[in-house]
C-alpha positions in Angstrom: -11.9 -28.1 -8.0 -8.3 -27.0 -7.5 -6.1 -28.5 -4.9 -4.7 -25.6 -2.1 -0.9 -26.7 -3.3 -2.4 -25.4 -7.2 -4.1 -22.0 -5.8 -0.8 -21.1 -3.8 1.4 -21.9 -6.5 -0.9 -19.6 -8.7 -1.0 -16.6 -6.1 3.0 -17.4 -5.9 2.5 -16.4 -9.9 0.8 -13.5 -9.3 3.3 -12.0 -6.8 5.5 -10.4 -9.2 2.5 -8.6 -10.8 1.1 -7.6 -7.6 4.5 -6.0 -6.8 4.9 -4.2 -10.1 1.3 -2.6 -9.8 2.3 -1.4 -6.7 5.3 0.5 -8.2 3.4 1.9 -11.0 0.1 2.4 -9.3 1.5 4.4 -6.2 5.2 4.4 -6.0 6.3 5.9 -8.7 3.3 8.8 -8.7 4.1 9.6 -4.7 7.4 10.2 -5.4 6.8 12.3 -8.4 4.8 14.4 -6.4 7.1 14.5 -3.7 9.8 15.6 -6.2 7.6 18.1 -7.5 6.6 19.5 -4.2 10.5 19.6 -2.8 11.6 21.6 -5.7 9.3 24.4 -5.3 9.9 24.5 -1.3 13.6 24.3 -2.2 13.3 27.0 -4.6 10.8 29.2 -2.6 13.5 28.7 0.4 16.1 29.6 -1.9 14.7 32.8 -2.9 13.9 33.8 0.9 17.6 32.7 2.0 15.8 32.0 5.5 15.7 28.7 6.8 17.4 25.2 7.2 16.9 22.4 5.1 15.4 19.1 7.0 17.1 16.4 4.5 15.7 13.3 4.8 13.6 13.6 7.5 10.9 15.0 5.3 10.9 12.0 3.3 10.0 9.6 6.4 7.4 12.6 7.7 5.7 12.7 4.4 4.9 9.3 4.3 3.6 9.1 7.9 1.3 12.0 7.8 0.0 11.9 4.3 0.2 7.8 3.9 -2.7 7.4 1.5 -2.0 3.6 1.9 -0.5 0.9 4.3 1.8 0.3 2.3 3.1 4.3 3.0 2.3 4.0 6.5 4.5 0.8 7.2 7.2 2.0 4.6 6.6 5.1 7.5 7.0 3.0 10.9 10.1 1.2 9.4 11.8 4.6 8.9 11.1 6.2 12.0 15.0 6.3 13.3 15.8 9.0 10.4 13.7 11.2 12.6 15.2 10.4 16.0 17.0 14.2 15.6 13.7 15.6 15.5 11.4 15.5 18.8 8.5 17.4 16.9 8.6 15.5 13.9 8.7 12.3 15.2 5.9 13.6 17.5 3.6 14.0 14.8 4.5 11.1 12.7 4.5 8.7 15.4 0.5 10.0 16.4 -0.6 9.9 12.8 0.6 6.6 12.1 -1.0 4.7 15.2 -3.8 6.6 14.6 -3.8 5.0 10.8 -3.0 1.3 12.4 -5.8 1.9 14.3 -8.3 2.6 11.8 -7.7 -0.4 9.7 -7.5 -2.5 13.2 -3.9 -3.8 13.3 -2.9 -5.6 16.3 0.4 -6.5 15.8 3.5 -4.8 16.7 5.2 -5.7 13.4 3.6 -3.0 11.5 6.4 -2.8 9.3 5.2 -6.3 8.0 1.3 -5.4 8.1 1.7 -3.9 4.0 3.3 -7.9 3.1 1.0 -10.0 5.6 -2.2 -7.8 7.0 -4.3 -10.2 8.9 -2.3 -13.1 8.5 0.3 -11.8 10.5 -2.9 -12.5 13.8 -5.2 -14.8 12.0 -2.9 -17.6 10.9 -0.8 -18.0 14.3 -2.6 -21.1 15.3 -1.9 -23.1 11.7 1.0 -21.3 10.5 3.0 -19.5 13.2 6.5 -20.9 11.8 5.7 -20.1 8.7 4.8 -16.0 9.6 8.0 -16.4 11.9 10.3 -17.3 8.8 8.6 -14.1 6.7 8.4 -11.7 9.2 12.6 -13.1 10.9 13.4 -12.3 6.4 11.5 -9.0 6.6 14.8 -6.9 7.1 14.3 -3.1 5.8 17.5 -1.1 5.3 17.5 2.2 7.1 21.2 2.6 7.7 22.1 3.5 4.2 22.6 7.3 2.5 20.0 9.6 3.9 19.2 12.4 1.3 15.9 14.1 0.2 16.7 13.5 -3.6 12.9 12.1 -5.6 16.0 8.8 -6.2 16.9 8.0 -2.8 13.1 8.2 -1.8 12.1 6.2 -4.8 14.5 3.4 -4.0 14.2 3.3 -0.5 10.3 2.8 -1.2 11.3 -0.2 -4.0 13.5 -1.7 -1.5 10.2 -2.1 0.9 8.3 -3.6 -2.1 10.5 -5.8 -2.6 11.3 -7.1 0.6 7.5 -7.4 1.4 7.5 -9.4 -1.6 9.9 -11.6 -0.6 8.0 -12.0 2.6 4.6 -13.2 0.9 6.2 -15.1 -1.1 8.4 -16.6 1.8 5.3 -17.3 3.7 3.2 -18.8 0.8 5.9 -21.2 -0.6 6.3 -22.1 3.4 2.4 -23.3 3.7 2.3 -24.7 0.0 5.2 -27.4 0.8 4.4 -27.7 4.6 2.4 -31.1 5.0 1.4 -31.0 8.0 -0.8 -28.2 7.1 -4.2 -29.7 6.3 -5.7 -28.9 2.7 -8.6 -27.3 4.2 -6.3 -24.5 6.1 -4.1 -24.5 3.3 -7.0 -23.1 1.4 -8.1 -20.9 4.3 -4.9 -19.4 4.8 -4.7 -18.9 0.3 -8.1 -16.6 1.5 -6.3 -14.4 3.8 -3.3 -13.7 1.2 -5.2 -12.6 -1.0 -6.9 -10.3 1.8 -3.2 -8.6 2.7 -2.8 -5.0 0.7 0.1 -6.3 -0.8 -2.3 -8.5 -3.3 -4.4 -5.8 -3.2 -2.8 -3.0 -5.3 -5.4 0.1 -6.8 -5.7 0.4 -10.2 -3.4 2.8 -12.3 -3.8 6.7 -12.3 -5.4 6.5 -9.2 -3.3 9.5 -7.9 -3.4 13.3 -8.6 -0.1 14.0 -8.9 -0.6 18.2 -8.5 -3.2 17.8 -5.7 -0.7 15.8 -3.6 2.0 17.4 -4.7 0.6 20.6 -3.0 -0.8 18.9 0.1 3.1 17.6 0.7 4.5 21.3 0.3 2.0 23.1 1.8 2.8 19.9 4.9 6.8 21.2 4.2 6.5 24.3 5.5 3.4 23.6 8.2 6.6 21.5 9.6 8.2 24.8 9.4 6.0 27.0 11.3 5.3 24.6 13.8 9.5 24.2 14.2 9.8 28.3 14.5 8.8 28.5 18.2 11.8 29.3 21.2 11.1 29.5 24.5 12.9 32.5 25.9 13.4 32.7 29.6 14.0 36.7 30.9 14.5 38.8 34.1 15.6 42.5 34.5 19.3 42.8 35.0 21.0 45.8 36.7 23.5 46.9 34.7 22.1 46.0 31.1 19.8 49.2 30.4 21.3 52.4 29.0 23.6 54.0 31.2 23.9 51.1 33.1 20.1 50.9 34.4 18.4 48.2 34.3 17.7 45.8 31.6 16.8 42.7 30.4 18.9 39.9 31.0 18.1 37.1 28.9 18.7 33.2 31.1 17.9 30.5 28.6 16.5 30.0 25.0 15.8 26.7 24.1 12.9 24.9 21.3 9.3 24.2 22.2 9.2 20.3 21.6 5.1 20.3 22.7 2.5 20.9 19.8 1.0 24.3 20.2 -2.4 22.6 21.6 -1.0 20.0 24.0 -1.8 20.9 27.8 1.9 21.0 28.9 2.9 24.1 26.1 4.6 26.7 27.9 2.9 29.7 29.0 4.2 33.2 28.9 4.5 35.1 31.9 6.1 38.1 33.4 9.4 38.2 35.9 8.5 38.3 39.4 10.2 40.0 42.1 11.4 37.6 44.6 13.3 40.2 47.0 15.5 43.2 46.3 16.8 43.2 43.2 16.3 39.3 42.7 13.9 38.3 39.7 12.1 35.0 39.2 12.4 34.7 35.7 9.7 35.1 33.3 8.9 33.4 29.8 7.9 34.7 26.3 7.5 32.7 23.2 9.4 33.9 20.2 9.1 32.6 16.8 11.5 32.5 13.7 10.5 35.2 11.1 10.2 32.8 7.8 10.3 35.5 5.6 8.0 37.0 3.3 8.6 35.0 0.4 8.0 31.9 2.6 4.5 33.3 3.7 3.3 33.8 0.0 3.9 30.6 -0.7 2.2 29.5 2.6 -0.6 31.7 1.8 -1.0 30.6 -2.0 -1.1 26.4 -0.9 -3.1 27.5 1.9 -5.7 28.7 -0.4 -5.2 25.6 -3.1 -5.7 23.4 -0.3 -7.8 24.5 2.6 -9.6 27.7 0.7 -8.4 30.3 3.0 -5.2 31.7 3.2 -2.9 31.0 6.3 -2.2 34.2 7.0 -4.0 37.0 8.7 -5.1 39.7 6.3 -2.1 42.8 6.5 -2.0 46.2 5.7 0.0 47.0 2.5 2.5 48.9 4.7 2.7 46.0 7.0 3.9 43.8 4.4 6.5 46.2 2.4 7.8 46.5 5.8 8.1 42.6 6.3 6.4 42.2 9.5 5.7 38.7 10.6 2.2 38.3 11.8 3.3 34.5 13.3 2.1 34.0 16.5 0.4 31.5 18.2 -2.9 31.3 16.0 -0.9 30.6 13.2 1.2 27.4 15.0 -2.6 26.3 16.4 -3.8 26.7 13.0 -0.8 24.8 11.5 -0.9 21.6 13.6 -4.8 21.4 12.7 -3.9 21.5 8.8 -1.5 18.4 9.0 -3.8 16.7 11.2 -6.8 17.2 8.3 -4.7 16.2 5.7 -3.6 13.1 7.9 -7.1 12.4 8.2 -8.1 12.6 4.7 -5.4 10.7 3.5 -5.7 7.8 5.8 -7.0 4.4 5.2 -9.8 2.8 7.0 -9.0 -0.8 5.6 -6.4 -2.7 4.7 -6.7 -2.5 0.9 -8.0 1.3 1.4 -5.9 3.7 -1.5 -6.9 7.6 -0.6 -4.1 9.8 -2.7 -6.8 12.7 -3.5 
């Protein structure tokens, strides 16, 4: 029977292979899918010339919503600061990541280290707490570098994440192997724990259906655009704004809505109310950005491919030619539901799961 030291040495020898398997089986296919989806997204936007580009936020948002594995979920949790200026995206991403880590029964607060050490973070504290601390202290993920939406940027950041995870596991195993105060039987238990971590269990190659994943990613991009298109307008009648100096509408304020469409505190529309004389309490209505007919056509195409039905209601030829925008509350709620559905379909249920279609 091999000693615990031999077993731990054998694990260390295998770590490089595990790292490479994660890069080949998940990182590279995921980034290629992202690249294809983002290029299609950008080409459609250029044809429409109607939307601002979201930049690096989409990288982290995609990994947080379409995780598929603890690797992507942990990477997204380490990079949430990128979404600091996007309140709605951050809310969606946080909610989905919380559901993912709840599903895999992660009780540690250090979600970024879950890919590297998994349940070791909790179960091995009593035996090798100092080595967990040392491994986690060295688990530094660079999130302050240049951020861009390119696939090269995404690839290098994911590779960095896999590499720092490799360093963390290596640090832990080395520390345990060389610690003479830990009993032989406990070292064997710790070796078992390491061999149950996500890092140790990469999926087989060709697990990712890159075309299908790219379609889901691109649809996700557009659903974020839909959810980001609503504005709350506060308004009231204003004397002198109408024709001939009569009563017209006065806009009191406009602000983006950061609540989810199904949230209880999502704004409700209301009419202005007369307080006294010509003084009104402002009413409020919700207006939607027009994404443009080219973008809407692409959304419908993707929605049919991914969900089996179009996203927008059927319109007459005349309304389509006129460029009538059918976006309303129904589309907002539908976009939220599609994001939830895509996230649920790719959510790992165990630390070792990889759901990449």
